[in-house]
DRENSE-894749 format. One record per residue (C-alpha): residue number from 0; residue in three letters; x negated, z negated, y. Coordinates in pm, 1 decimal. Layout:
- k | r | X | Z | Y
- NUM | ALA | X | Z | Y
...
//
This chain:
- k | r | X | Z | Y
- 0 | MET | -5076.0 | 3459.7 | -722.8
- 1 | SER | -4760.5 | 3287.4 | -626.4
- 2 | LYS | -4701.0 | 2960.6 | -795.2
- 3 | LEU | -4342.5 | 2837.1 | -911.7
- 4 | ILE | -4295.0 | 2503.2 | -774.8
- 5 | VAL | -4037.7 | 2283.9 | -952.2
- 6 | SER | -3898.9 | 1986.3 | -773.4
- 7 | LEU | -3617.4 | 1733.0 | -801.6
- 8 | SER | -3272.6 | 1811.9 | -675.5
- 9 | PRO | -3117.8 | 1874.4 | -436.9
- 10 | HIS | -3243.9 | 2218.2 | -367.4
- 11 | ILE | -2984.7 | 2315.0 | -92.5
- 12 | HIS | -3025.1 | 2128.4 | 224.8
- 13 | ASN | -2807.0 | 2137.4 | 542.7
- 14 | SER | -2736.2 | 1911.0 | 842.1
- 15 | ASP | -2491.6 | 1699.9 | 651.3
- 16 | CYS | -2614.2 | 1330.2 | 592.6
- 17 | VAL | -2488.1 | 983.4 | 552.9
- 18 | GLN | -2539.2 | 868.3 | 910.2
- 19 | ARG | -2368.7 | 1173.9 | 1053.8
- 20 | ASN | -2056.8 | 1131.1 | 842.7
- 21 | MET | -2054.2 | 752.3 | 910.6
- 22 | TYR | -2052.1 | 801.6 | 1291.0
- 23 | GLY | -1795.8 | 1072.2 | 1262.5
- 24 | VAL | -1560.7 | 839.6 | 1095.4
- 25 | ILE | -1625.1 | 586.2 | 1369.0
- 26 | PHE | -1560.8 | 838.5 | 1630.0
- 27 | ALA | -1241.4 | 955.2 | 1464.4
- 28 | LEU | -1131.8 | 582.7 | 1463.5
- 29 | MET | -1173.8 | 543.5 | 1837.1
- 30 | PRO | -819.6 | 679.0 | 1943.8
- 31 | ALA | -641.2 | 415.1 | 1703.9
- 32 | LEU | -886.9 | 139.1 | 1831.2
- 33 | LEU | -819.9 | 199.0 | 2183.9
- 34 | VAL | -432.4 | 212.3 | 2141.0
- 35 | SER | -462.2 | -118.8 | 1966.5
- 36 | PHE | -662.1 | -256.8 | 2247.1
- 37 | PHE | -392.6 | -123.5 | 2493.4
- 38 | TYR | -99.5 | -269.7 | 2317.2
- 39 | PHE | -250.3 | -605.4 | 2183.3
- 40 | GLY | -504.6 | -692.9 | 2459.8
- 41 | ILE | -754.5 | -950.3 | 2415.3
- 42 | GLY | -656.1 | -1044.0 | 2070.5
- 43 | ALA | -728.4 | -709.4 | 1918.1
- 44 | VAL | -1081.6 | -696.3 | 2114.9
- 45 | VAL | -1173.1 | -1043.9 | 1975.6
- 46 | VAL | -1072.3 | -954.3 | 1622.0
- 47 | CYS | -1261.4 | -620.2 | 1617.3
- 48 | SER | -1571.6 | -754.5 | 1784.8
- 49 | VAL | -1590.7 | -1052.7 | 1546.9
- 50 | SER | -1531.9 | -844.4 | 1241.2
- 51 | VAL | -1794.1 | -568.3 | 1319.6
- 52 | ALA | -2052.7 | -822.4 | 1427.3
- 53 | SER | -2001.1 | -1038.0 | 1124.1
- 54 | CYS | -2020.3 | -742.6 | 879.5
- 55 | VAL | -2340.4 | -621.3 | 1043.5
- 56 | PHE | -2497.7 | -972.6 | 1034.1
- 57 | PHE | -2397.0 | -1048.4 | 670.0
- 58 | GLU | -2526.5 | -718.2 | 552.6
- 59 | TRP | -2858.0 | -775.5 | 719.0
- 60 | VAL | -2884.5 | -1134.7 | 577.2
- 61 | ILE | -2797.9 | -1035.3 | 231.6
- 62 | ALA | -3032.2 | -711.7 | 226.8
- 63 | ARG | -3319.1 | -905.1 | 391.9
- 64 | TYR | -3329.9 | -1241.7 | 208.1
- 65 | LEU | -3125.3 | -1211.3 | -102.9
- 66 | MET | -3207.7 | -849.5 | -209.1
- 67 | ARG | -3553.3 | -853.9 | -58.4
- 68 | ARG | -3525.3 | -500.7 | 87.7
- 69 | THR | -3518.7 | -334.5 | 428.1
- 70 | PRO | -3171.4 | -354.8 | 584.5
- 71 | THR | -3011.1 | -8.5 | 657.1
- 72 | LEU | -2801.5 | -98.9 | 940.0
- 73 | LEU | -2850.7 | 220.0 | 1137.7
- 74 | ASP | -2644.0 | 432.0 | 887.8
- 75 | GLY | -2320.6 | 293.1 | 1036.1
- 76 | SER | -2167.3 | 195.1 | 702.9
- 77 | ALA | -2147.5 | -184.5 | 800.4
- 78 | VAL | -1995.2 | -82.8 | 1137.3
- 79 | ILE | -1734.0 | 112.4 | 954.6
- 80 | THR | -1646.6 | -161.9 | 723.0
- 81 | GLY | -1598.3 | -417.4 | 1009.7
- 82 | LEU | -1383.4 | -165.1 | 1200.8
- 83 | LEU | -1147.7 | -95.1 | 901.1
- 84 | LEU | -1141.1 | -465.1 | 814.5
- 85 | ALA | -1023.1 | -541.0 | 1179.6
- 86 | MET | -780.2 | -249.9 | 1155.2
- 87 | ASN | -609.1 | -426.9 | 874.7
- 88 | LEU | -569.0 | -757.6 | 1048.3
- 89 | PRO | -320.3 | -906.0 | 1290.7
- 90 | SER | -442.9 | -950.2 | 1659.3
- 91 | ASN | -403.4 | -1323.7 | 1637.6
- 92 | MET | -621.7 | -1382.3 | 1339.1
- 93 | PRO | -852.2 | -1689.8 | 1393.9
- 94 | VAL | -1220.4 | -1607.0 | 1433.5
- 95 | TRP | -1341.7 | -1809.2 | 1121.4
- 96 | ILE | -1096.8 | -1625.2 | 902.5
- 97 | VAL | -1216.4 | -1296.8 | 1022.2
- 98 | MET | -1561.9 | -1389.5 | 948.4
- 99 | LEU | -1484.3 | -1500.9 | 597.8
- 100 | GLY | -1313.2 | -1195.1 | 539.7
- 101 | ALA | -1619.3 | -989.0 | 653.5
- 102 | LEU | -1826.0 | -1200.5 | 423.9
- 103 | VAL | -1623.0 | -1114.0 | 141.7
- 104 | ALA | -1605.1 | -760.0 | 226.0
- 105 | ILE | -1982.6 | -708.8 | 257.8
- 106 | GLY | -2113.7 | -962.0 | 16.8
- 107 | VAL | -1873.3 | -916.2 | -279.9
- 108 | GLY | -1710.7 | -569.9 | -207.7
- 109 | LYS | -2049.3 | -402.2 | -125.2
- 110 | MET | -2367.6 | -563.7 | -173.2
- 111 | THR | -2286.8 | -724.6 | -506.5
- 112 | PHE | -2279.1 | -383.1 | -644.6
- 113 | GLY | -2609.9 | -285.5 | -489.7
- 114 | GLY | -2513.2 | -155.0 | -148.5
- 115 | LEU | -2399.8 | 164.4 | -1.8
- 116 | GLY | -2323.1 | 421.0 | -255.9
- 117 | SER | -2301.3 | 172.8 | -544.7
- 118 | ASN | -1985.9 | -14.0 | -469.2
- 119 | LEU | -1672.4 | 42.7 | -699.0
- 120 | PHE | -1413.1 | -70.2 | -450.6
- 121 | ASN | -1360.3 | -13.4 | -75.1
- 122 | PRO | -1530.4 | -311.4 | 84.6
- 123 | ALA | -1287.2 | -338.6 | 373.4
- 124 | LEU | -986.8 | -358.5 | 125.4
- 125 | VAL | -1153.0 | -610.7 | -72.4
- 126 | GLY | -1196.6 | -834.2 | 233.3
- 127 | ARG | -845.2 | -762.8 | 333.7
- 128 | CYS | -686.4 | -843.2 | -6.3
- 129 | PHE | -883.3 | -1160.2 | -26.3
- 130 | LEU | -745.5 | -1286.5 | 305.5
- 131 | LEU | -394.8 | -1166.4 | 215.6
- 132 | VAL | -405.0 | -1375.2 | -116.1
- 133 | SER | -593.9 | -1677.3 | 48.9
- 134 | PHE | -416.1 | -1700.8 | 384.9
- 135 | PRO | -80.5 | -1533.9 | 349.0
- 136 | GLN | 75.3 | -1716.4 | 638.9
- 137 | GLN | -201.2 | -1602.4 | 893.3
- 138 | MET | -196.3 | -1236.6 | 730.6
- 139 | THR | 164.9 | -1184.1 | 778.6
- 140 | SER | 206.5 | -1344.3 | 1106.3
- 141 | TRP | 251.4 | -1020.7 | 1325.1
- 142 | PRO | 220.2 | -1038.9 | 1714.3
- 143 | VAL | 472.1 | -844.5 | 1927.7
- 144 | VAL | 296.0 | -568.4 | 2147.1
- 145 | GLY | 262.4 | -613.3 | 2514.5
- 146 | GLN | 94.3 | -963.4 | 2535.1
- 147 | ASP | -216.9 | -849.5 | 2689.4
- 148 | MET | -394.0 | -1190.7 | 2749.3
- 149 | ALA | -230.1 | -1373.8 | 2444.4
- 150 | TYR | -439.4 | -1458.3 | 2139.2
- 151 | LEU | -377.8 | -1743.2 | 1903.1
- 152 | ASP | -52.7 | -1843.7 | 2083.3
- 153 | ALA | 96.2 | -1491.4 | 2076.4
- 154 | ALA | 463.5 | -1447.2 | 1990.1
- 155 | THR | 535.7 | -1290.8 | 1650.1
- 156 | GLY | 827.4 | -1099.1 | 1484.3
- 157 | ALA | 926.0 | -897.1 | 1181.1
- 158 | THR | 756.0 | -564.2 | 1120.5
- 159 | PRO | 922.1 | -249.4 | 1008.7
- 160 | LEU | 795.8 | -314.2 | 658.3
- 161 | SER | 947.6 | -665.4 | 629.0
- 162 | ILE | 1271.5 | -520.1 | 770.6
- 163 | MET | 1288.0 | -254.2 | 493.7
- 164 | LYS | 1197.1 | -512.8 | 233.5
- 165 | THR | 1490.1 | -727.9 | 335.2
- 166 | ALA | 1720.5 | -438.0 | 328.2
- 167 | ILE | 1628.6 | -376.4 | -32.3
- 168 | THR | 1636.3 | -724.9 | -157.9
- 169 | SER | 1951.1 | -825.2 | 14.4
- 170 | HIS | 2117.7 | -478.1 | -75.4
- 171 | ASP | 2239.2 | -474.6 | 286.4
- 172 | PRO | 2183.3 | -126.6 | 456.2
- 173 | THR | 2287.8 | -261.0 | 789.0
- 174 | VAL | 1965.8 | -455.6 | 808.4
- 175 | LEU | 1796.9 | -112.4 | 864.4
- 176 | GLU | 1957.2 | -106.9 | 1215.6
- 177 | GLN | 1693.9 | -342.3 | 1332.5
- 178 | MET | 1417.5 | -70.9 | 1276.1
- 179 | PRO | 1258.1 | 92.7 | 1576.0
- 180 | ASP | 1310.6 | 478.2 | 1568.9
- 181 | ALA | 1037.7 | 705.8 | 1437.0
- 182 | LEU | 926.0 | 822.9 | 1772.3
- 183 | GLN | 843.9 | 460.3 | 1879.4
- 184 | MET | 635.1 | 417.3 | 1558.6
- 185 | VAL | 453.1 | 751.6 | 1624.2
- 186 | MET | 365.2 | 665.2 | 1972.2
- 187 | GLY | 309.7 | 304.3 | 1911.7
- 188 | ASN | 560.7 | 144.7 | 2142.1
- 189 | VAL | 730.7 | -61.2 | 1888.2
- 190 | SER | 947.2 | -270.4 | 2102.0
- 191 | ARG | 1147.1 | -454.3 | 1848.2
- 192 | GLY | 971.6 | -729.5 | 1634.4
- 193 | GLY | 601.0 | -747.5 | 1531.7
- 194 | ALA | 396.9 | -422.0 | 1535.2
- 195 | GLY | 177.5 | -501.3 | 1246.3
- 196 | SER | -196.7 | -489.1 | 1215.8
- 197 | LEU | -422.5 | -322.6 | 1470.3
- 198 | GLY | -426.9 | -4.4 | 1266.4
- 199 | GLU | -53.6 | 38.8 | 1239.2
- 200 | VAL | 51.8 | 51.2 | 1603.0
- 201 | CYS | 17.7 | 438.5 | 1664.3
- 202 | GLY | 67.5 | 710.0 | 1395.9
- 203 | LEU | -32.1 | 974.9 | 1635.4
- 204 | ALA | -383.1 | 818.0 | 1710.6
- 205 | LEU | -446.8 | 808.1 | 1338.8
- 206 | LEU | -353.5 | 1179.6 | 1288.9
- 207 | LEU | -575.1 | 1277.3 | 1564.4
- 208 | GLY | -851.7 | 1111.3 | 1368.1
- 209 | LEU | -772.2 | 1302.2 | 1065.5
- 210 | ALA | -766.4 | 1638.8 | 1262.9
- 211 | PHE | -1104.2 | 1545.4 | 1384.8
- 212 | MET | -1248.2 | 1469.4 | 1041.0
- 213 | LEU | -1109.4 | 1776.3 | 890.6
- 214 | HIS | -1230.0 | 1986.7 | 1176.7
- 215 | LYS | -1589.9 | 1845.8 | 1135.0
- 216 | ARG | -1544.8 | 1862.2 | 758.0
- 217 | ILE | -1612.3 | 1499.8 | 716.3
- 218 | VAL | -1321.1 | 1481.1 | 470.3
- 219 | THR | -1100.6 | 1721.4 | 278.3
- 220 | TRP | -732.9 | 1739.9 | 293.3
- 221 | HIS | -655.5 | 1674.0 | -64.0
- 222 | THR | -653.2 | 1284.6 | -64.5
- 223 | PRO | -464.5 | 1198.5 | 256.6
- 224 | VAL | -197.8 | 1493.6 | 232.8
- 225 | SER | -138.0 | 1417.8 | -142.5
- 226 | ILE | -79.3 | 1064.0 | -62.5
- 227 | ILE | 158.5 | 1136.5 | 241.0
- 228 | ALA | 345.1 | 1414.3 | 64.1
- 229 | THR | 393.2 | 1192.3 | -241.2
- 230 | VAL | 524.3 | 905.0 | -44.0
- 231 | ALA | 760.3 | 1119.3 | 153.9
- 232 | ALA | 895.3 | 1299.8 | -168.1
- 233 | VAL | 950.4 | 980.1 | -338.5
- 234 | SER | 1113.7 | 800.8 | -44.1
- 235 | ALA | 1334.8 | 1109.6 | 19.4
- 236 | LEU | 1475.4 | 1089.0 | -337.9
- 237 | LEU | 1541.7 | 717.7 | -284.0
- 238 | HIS | 1700.6 | 741.6 | 47.1
- 239 | TYR | 1926.1 | 1046.2 | -21.7
- 240 | GLY | 1971.1 | 979.6 | -386.5
- 241 | CYS | 2042.3 | 607.8 | -410.7
- 242 | THR | 2334.6 | 552.7 | -184.6
- 243 | THR | 2645.7 | 336.2 | -184.8
- 244 | GLY | 2928.7 | 469.4 | 17.9
- 245 | GLY | 2708.9 | 732.5 | 168.8
- 246 | VAL | 2460.5 | 472.1 | 300.1
- 247 | SER | 2113.2 | 382.0 | 149.1
- 248 | VAL | 1921.4 | 48.1 | 147.3
- 249 | TYR | 1593.6 | 261.0 | 144.7
- 250 | ALA | 1452.3 | 386.5 | 471.3
- 251 | ASP | 1420.8 | 762.5 | 547.5
- 252 | PRO | 1090.1 | 932.6 | 463.5
- 253 | LEU | 965.9 | 975.4 | 827.9
- 254 | THR | 1009.3 | 603.4 | 893.7
- 255 | VAL | 823.0 | 500.7 | 564.9
- 256 | ILE | 532.7 | 733.7 | 642.5
- 257 | PHE | 483.7 | 586.1 | 985.5
- 258 | SER | 532.7 | 228.1 | 896.9
- 259 | GLY | 275.0 | -18.8 | 787.1
- 260 | GLY | -92.3 | 90.2 | 692.2
- 261 | LEU | 3.1 | 409.9 | 501.6
- 262 | LEU | -165.7 | 652.9 | 742.4
- 263 | LEU | -456.1 | 426.7 | 814.6
- 264 | GLY | -514.2 | 384.9 | 434.3
- 265 | ALA | -464.1 | 749.8 | 334.8
- 266 | ILE | -677.2 | 882.8 | 612.8
- 267 | PHE | -972.0 | 630.3 | 651.6
- 268 | MET | -969.7 | 407.5 | 334.3
- 269 | ALA | -867.3 | 636.9 | 46.8
- 270 | THR | -1104.9 | 907.2 | 150.6
- 271 | ASP | -1414.9 | 682.3 | 118.2
- 272 | TYR | -1685.3 | 901.9 | -38.1
- 273 | VAL | -1812.2 | 632.2 | -291.5
- 274 | THR | -1473.5 | 501.8 | -421.6
- 275 | SER | -1269.3 | 831.5 | -437.0
- 276 | PRO | -1309.6 | 1145.7 | -693.5
- 277 | MET | -1551.7 | 1412.3 | -625.6
- 278 | THR | -1353.9 | 1710.6 | -704.3
- 279 | PRO | -1036.1 | 1852.1 | -530.8
- 280 | ARG | -837.2 | 1826.9 | -837.3
- 281 | GLY | -940.1 | 1463.5 | -899.1
- 282 | GLN | -857.0 | 1399.2 | -531.5
- 283 | LEU | -512.3 | 1532.0 | -577.2
- 284 | VAL | -450.4 | 1313.3 | -890.5
- 285 | TYR | -596.1 | 1015.4 | -715.7
- 286 | GLY | -390.2 | 1070.6 | -402.7
- 287 | VAL | -46.3 | 1120.9 | -602.3
- 288 | SER | -116.8 | 802.0 | -797.3
- 289 | ILE | -188.6 | 611.3 | -466.6
- 290 | GLY | 127.2 | 737.1 | -323.5
- 291 | LEU | 340.0 | 646.6 | -616.5
- 292 | LEU | 191.6 | 303.0 | -646.7
- 293 | THR | 242.7 | 234.9 | -279.1
- 294 | VAL | 621.4 | 306.9 | -299.0
- 295 | VAL | 664.0 | 98.1 | -606.1
- 296 | ILE | 480.9 | -201.3 | -465.8
- 297 | ARG | 651.1 | -170.0 | -136.1
- 298 | ASN | 1005.7 | -145.2 | -280.6
- 299 | TRP | 987.5 | -378.1 | -574.8
- 300 | GLY | 669.6 | -572.9 | -554.3
- 301 | SER | 625.3 | -911.2 | -399.0
- 302 | PHE | 434.3 | -789.9 | -69.1
- 303 | PRO | 608.7 | -555.8 | 177.4
- 304 | GLU | 300.5 | -349.2 | 211.2
- 305 | GLY | 138.8 | -183.3 | -103.7
- 306 | MET | -118.6 | 53.7 | 39.6
- 307 | SER | -432.4 | -157.4 | 0.5
- 308 | PHE | -337.8 | -271.8 | -349.0
- 309 | ALA | -267.8 | 93.1 | -454.2
- 310 | ILE | -604.0 | 233.4 | -322.1
- 311 | LEU | -808.3 | -68.6 | -501.2
- 312 | ILE | -623.9 | -1.5 | -825.4
- 313 | MET | -714.2 | 371.3 | -805.7
- 314 | ASN | -1071.3 | 281.7 | -702.0
- 315 | ALA | -1107.5 | 125.4 | -1055.4
- 316 | PHE | -981.5 | 455.5 | -1214.3
- 317 | THR | -1207.1 | 690.8 | -993.5
- 318 | PRO | -1488.4 | 701.1 | -1279.7
- 319 | LEU | -1232.1 | 797.6 | -1531.9
- 320 | ILE | -1093.7 | 1065.9 | -1308.6
- 321 | ASN | -1447.8 | 1189.6 | -1234.5
- 322 | ASN | -1519.3 | 1210.7 | -1606.6
- 323 | TYR | -1211.7 | 1409.0 | -1680.3
- 324 | PHE | -1229.5 | 1640.6 | -1358.5
- 325 | LYS | -1590.8 | 1714.4 | -1358.6
- 326 | PRO | -1742.9 | 1943.0 | -1085.4
- 327 | LYS | -1871.5 | 2283.0 | -1174.2
- 328 | ARG | -2239.0 | 2275.5 | -1243.0
- 329 | PHE | -2453.3 | 2457.9 | -982.8
- 330 | GLY | -2543.7 | 2807.6 | -1108.6
- 331 | GLU | -2300.2 | 2776.2 | -1412.4
- 332 | VAL | -2154.2 | 3096.1 | -1517.9
- 333 | SER | -1796.3 | 3080.8 | -1641.5
- 334 | ARG | -1726.2 | 3177.1 | -1992.5
- 335 | LYS | -1448.5 | 3427.8 | -2068.3
//
């Protein structure tokens, strides 16, 4: 006689796992990381290496000696946090500041909430925003590309975001003439002024990473596409609708999309499994909200970049979004 065996969920298994997805994200980051090494040289290598090593070290120390549990470093989550933190930093960032950011990202942003799967906010963004508030001068000093062997003494310049901000605050549309063209920002060859952080240098490399993650089903299209589409739509309204004498102080949508950390945040940070909504409809609401907040902060806030703050704000709303847009229960029959 056969027996009915009742066990705890999940009852459906496949090859998908945390480790596979984490290393998939790391692989998707490689094109953008290699491009940053090419353009920024030794500075990018130092910042990235220190950030990853510090995140791995701090997670091991906290898990082993403070939380008294076996560290789970092989899942790749600490490496991703280190990579994403580095991609949000300029290539001339002093080592001790990078290490401090890694400590806040892991200690405050991740392990304080219980570790992987329990954190409310994206750890890398927690570290990045802490550094931005604590060290604004170092965090807004952007090296010019092409200084291969320069590190702390790298020459700096104005980024596309700071140029756009100046045009809005000064009400002078001629300031936008200093902007690099869209093709330069797509390819990463930003010859005018500072290029930004490591992850802002080449839009094409980031889009390649998105294509890989979509192909491997590591992420879905809902969050990144809704963010980019929202920013493009609102930026188009501002650029073509708010003009004086046929000229606008707001940059065109294509320039806005490929400037700053918009693509990096939309593709690799807003899509974080733990801090983003579970359902497709919830992800669309989440993405549209991030896009709107990003445009508002960029154009009328104190900082030229608003992507990091927008994602962290919507991270706080993720439980509410999940509560309203609940996934369908497995085996549930719809009622007519």
